[in-house]
N, C-alpha and C positions, 0 to 999 in steps of 0.2 A: 885201270884196266880199260882197254879200248876194244869194243866188240863192233865188227863192221860187216857190211855186205855191199855189193855193187848192184844197184837196181838197173835192170836192162841186160844182165848176163844170163837170164832165164833160170837162175837158181834163187831160192829164197832162204832167208834165215841168217841170223848173226852168228855164223859159224867160224869166222876168221877173227882170231885174237891178235892184237898188236900192241906195241909199246907206244907210249905217249909221254914226252918230257918237254919241259919248257920253262920259261920265265915270264914274269909280268911286272908291269908298273901301273899303279892306279892313282887317280887324283880324286879325293873325296870332296863333295860339295854339301851344303846345307846340313851342317853338323853331322857329317858322315852318313847321312841317309841315302844320298845319291853318289854314284861314282862313275868315272870313265876309266876303262882299263884297256891297255894295249899289251898284247902278248906276242911272243915269238916261240913257236912250238915245233917239235918234230913228231910226226905221226906215221905209224905203219898201218895202212889201210888195205882193203882188198876184199877178196871173196874166196870161199872154200866150199866145195861141194863134193860129196861122194856120189859117183855114178855107178852104173852096174858093175863094170870091171876096172874102174880107174878112179883116181882122185883128180879134181880140177881145182886150180888155184890162180888167183890174180894177186900179185904183191905190188902194192903201191907205197912208195916212200915220198912224203911231202913235208915241206916247210910251210907252216901255217902262221898267219898274222891276223888274229882276231882283234876287232875293235869293238869292245862291249860296253853297253850301258847297264849299270847295276842299280838296283834299288834294295836297300836294307829295310825290309818291311816289318820285321818283328823279331826282337831279342836274338840277334845273331843270324837270322835267316836272310838270304840274299836271292833275288831273282835277277837274271842277266839275259840280255839279248843283243844281237848285233851281227854285222857281216864278218866274214873271214876271207882273207885274200890268201889263196893257197897256191904254192908253186911245186911242180913235179920235180923230184930229184931223180927217181927211176920208177919204171913200171915193167913188170914181167908177168907173163902168162905161162902156166905149166899144165901139163896133163901127164900122169904117170905112165901112160902107154907111149906117148910121143915125145916126152921131155919138154924142153922150153919151146914155146910156140912163137911164131913170127908176130911181132907187135909194132913194126915200123909204121909210124904215122897214125897209129890207132889211138894213142892217148894224147890229150892236150897238155901243153906246158903250164897253163894257168887255169885255175878254177875259182869261181866266186861261190862261197858257201854262206849258209846262215847257221847261227848258233843260238840255242836257247837252253837255259839251265837254271838250276837251283843249288844253293850252297848253304852251309851252316858253319859259322865260326864258333867253335866251342871254347876257345881260349883266345887271349889277345893275338897270338901269332899262328895258331893252328886251325885248320878247317878241313871239311870234306865237301864233295859236291857231285852232281850228276849233270851231264849235258847231252843234248841231242844235236848232232850236226847233219846237215843235208846240203847237197849241191844245189845251187841256183843255176849255174851253167853246167853243161855236161862235162864229164871227165874224158870222154872219147866216144868212139863208135865201135860197136860189136857186130861182126858179120854172123848171121844166123842162117842155117840151111832150113828152108821151109819147103818140103816136098820137092827137092831137087833144084829149087831156086834160092840163090843166096841174096838175102836182103841185109841191110845194116840199120841199126837203130842206136840211139844214144844210151850212154851209161851214166849213172849218177852215184856219187859216194853217199853212204848212209851209215852213220856211226852213233853208238852209244858209249859215252865216256863216264867212268866212275873213277874219282880221283881224290887224293889227299894233297894238301898244300901247307907250306910254311910261308908266312908273310913277315918281312922284316919290319 
């Protein structure tokens, strides 16, 4: 389960749920205590906020390629950290009063992210984990009306991922 928010859209909270699926390959070192892992994933990110008379949403679909360093520190527990190279598939912004909003040139095609997490392998092939993902580079620019003056500021992906996996 992926819980996300967009920092910089003036709404707070992990109110947007999304899908997360992918595959990975890893290379163990030092008697399987250390590993390097390369992934390719699909993630539905964005933002969701209830306003006075409407609902606001940002829907972001990305292909992510994390490159993670892992450390098996104790009896099946794993710490992992590394960069993620994320590519925008599509991004849409909605308001229930106005429908789909104009987003031309608002979102960037590429985002560099950071990933940190912990996992637990409870059998030879099965495990669970938790990750925190955050943008290092912005995902785009958000125009905001401040007392009649429109300013723009950067937006950042912010995600919490709870997952289960099977390893061949």
